[in-house]
N, C-alpha and C positions, 0 to 999 in steps of 0.2 A: 322682828315682828312687834304688831301695833300693840301696844297693852292698855290704851283708854279705850272707853265706850261711853256714849256713843262717840260715831264722826261724822262729818260733813262729808257727802259723798260727791264726785263729779264723775259720770257717767263715759263710757269711752269714747262718744261725740262729744265731749265738752259740755253736756248739758246737764244743770243741776238737778241732783237727784234728791237731796235732802239730807238732813240728820237721820240717821239710822244705828241700831246697834253694829257693834263692829261685826260680830257673827254673822249677822243677816246680810253685812255691805261683803265679805267675804266668799259667801254663798253666792250672790249675785255675780261676782267675779268670776266664781267656777265656773257657773253656769254657762257663761259667756267663753269659755277656755283662757282667760285672762288673768291678771293680779289685780290685787287691791294695793295701791304703793301710798304711802303716806308723802306727802308733799309740803305741807305746812304742819310739823308736830308742835310748834309752839302757839298755835293758834287753838281758840277755843270756843268749840270741840274742834279736835285736831283735822285737818281737810286730807282727802285722801282720794285719789282717783282711779279708777278700774283700766289700765293698760297694762300691754306687754312689757314685764319689766325689763327682760332681757334686750329689748328694742330702746327703751328707755335708758338703761344702762350705756349703751351703745351711742345715742343721740348725745346724751352727757358727755361723753368722752370725745367725741369729734368736737362738741362745741368748746370744750377745755382747750383741746387741740389746737384749736384756730384761734383762742384767746392768745394761746401762749407764742403761735405763730406771729400773730400781730403784736404783741409785744416786743418779740424778737425784731420785727421789721424795724421798730422805730430806735432801734439802740444805733450809737454813734459810734463808728470804728475809725480809731486813728491810724495814719500811715505816716511813717517819717522817712524822710529822704536823707537820712544820715544825721552827723553832729555839723553838717558844714556842707558848703556848695560843692566841694572836690568830693564827688561820688562819681564812680564808675557808670557809666551809661547802662551795661549789664545789669548793674544792682538798681537801675534807676525801673528797668525794664520789669525787673521781681517784684518788686511793689507796686509797678501799676499792673500787672497780673493779680497779683494780691487784692488790690482796691476793687478791680474789674468783678472779681470772684464776691466780694463783699457786694457790690452793687447788684448783681443777679440774685444774690439771696437775700435782698430785699432790705440791706443794711444802707444809711448814710455813711460818707466816707470824709474824714477830715484828715488832708494831706497838707503836712507841714513840711517848710522848708528850712533850716535853722542857717544862720550865720554867724561867723565866727571871727572875731577879732576885726581885721583890715578889709574882710569880705562885706562888711556893711558900705562901703564906699562904691562895692560894685554892685548894688542890689536886683541891677536890670538881670544878671545872670540867674539867678534863682527866680525871679519873676516869668523869665521867659521859660524856664522849666516847666514852672507851674501851668503856664499857658499851653505849654506842649501836650502837658500830661491831659489837660481838659479835652484837648481837641482828640487825643487818643483815646478816652473814656467818652466821648459824646455817643457814640454807638449803644452805651447802656444807662448814661446817666445825664443829669444836666445839673450846672452849677448854680448854687441857690444865689450867691453873688457874682455880678459880674469881675468884681475885682478882688484880689487877694488881701485879706484881712491880717493887719499887722499888730505883732504884740510882743515887743520887746525886740531882742534880737531874730525872730522869725516871723514868717509870712505864710498865712495857710488859706486853703481854699475848701470850700465844703461842697461837695458832688453826691446829688440826691439821684437814686434808680429811676429811671423811666421807664414806667408801668408797661407800655405799650412796646417799646424795644425790646424790655427784658422778654415779656412774654414770648413774644417771636424767636429771639434766641434760644429761650426752653425749648419750644417747640423743634427747633433746628437741632440741640442736643439729642433730644428724643429721639426725633427722628435717627440721627446718626448713630445712637445705641442702639437702638433696635434693628438697624441694617448691620452694626457689627456683631450684636447676639446672632441673626440668623447666619451671616457668614461663618460664626463659630461652630453653630450647629451644623451647617453643610460638611465644614470641614472636619467634625470629630465624626459623622454619619460615614463620611469618606473614608476616615482613618479605619472605622470599624469594620467596612465592608471589604478594605483592603487587607486587612489582619485575617477576618474569615476567608478569604479567597487563597492567601497564602498557606493558612493551616490546612485548608482542603487539599490543595497542590502539593503540602509534605505527606499529607496522608496519603493520596494516590499514587505516589512516586514510593512509596514503601517497598521493598521486597517481598516475594510472596514466600511465606517458610519453606525450606526444603524438606522433601518428602524421602523419607529412608525406604528403599525399596527390601523387602524383605527374600533372600533367597529361598527359590523352591528346591528342595531338596529330592533327587530322583530315588524312585523305590529302589529298596534294598534288593539285591538280586535273588532270587529264591533258587536252592541249590537243588537240581534235578534227582529225581531217584535213581540209583544205578541197579541195573539188572543183575541180579545171581546167576552165573552158568550153572545150569542143572546138567548134572552126569549121568548118563544111562546105565542102568543096573547089566 
């Protein structure tokens, strides 16, 4: 609720209306079927705009969501390849898939290979692994530096998402998801139709209820009158 009066009013099309009493500004907005929204409450006089408040809140929410998405995209996710170079290929692939998901979601990925003890004498093992991972992730990302960076007994690379490639993969994933949804819908409809047909068949196969015939009784025999013989006098 706008408590102060007067207020500086901006029209629905962005034009400057001027400083008017708050009650008059509210009436102006109502006459247009819109709302009077306070956009700069700390100004003197406060600045209000005639607009659709619901639409304004929706656009503000979308803007905040976009800002949050942009903030998340700048996060750096770390994927560690175990505590030494002795890591199973299957475990490496799990981490590659995880890094790939991070890149598709718009994050940069720091992939770290640690060396333990005498493994430092065979650095090429870990470096070759990092290079192979860069090749595997080239479909969605690109390395920020051509060579791994060293920090103590560990080497790391940073891969940034390739926006063009990521968008192409997202389109393919969406297409595949829609196709899967349509397939599931068709299967569900076919299953419902099959159940309905089966139910109808069961109803048609039910035996008709037996009818009990009531026996018709024959009419009782009516005794014939017996003639009494007459004697002549």
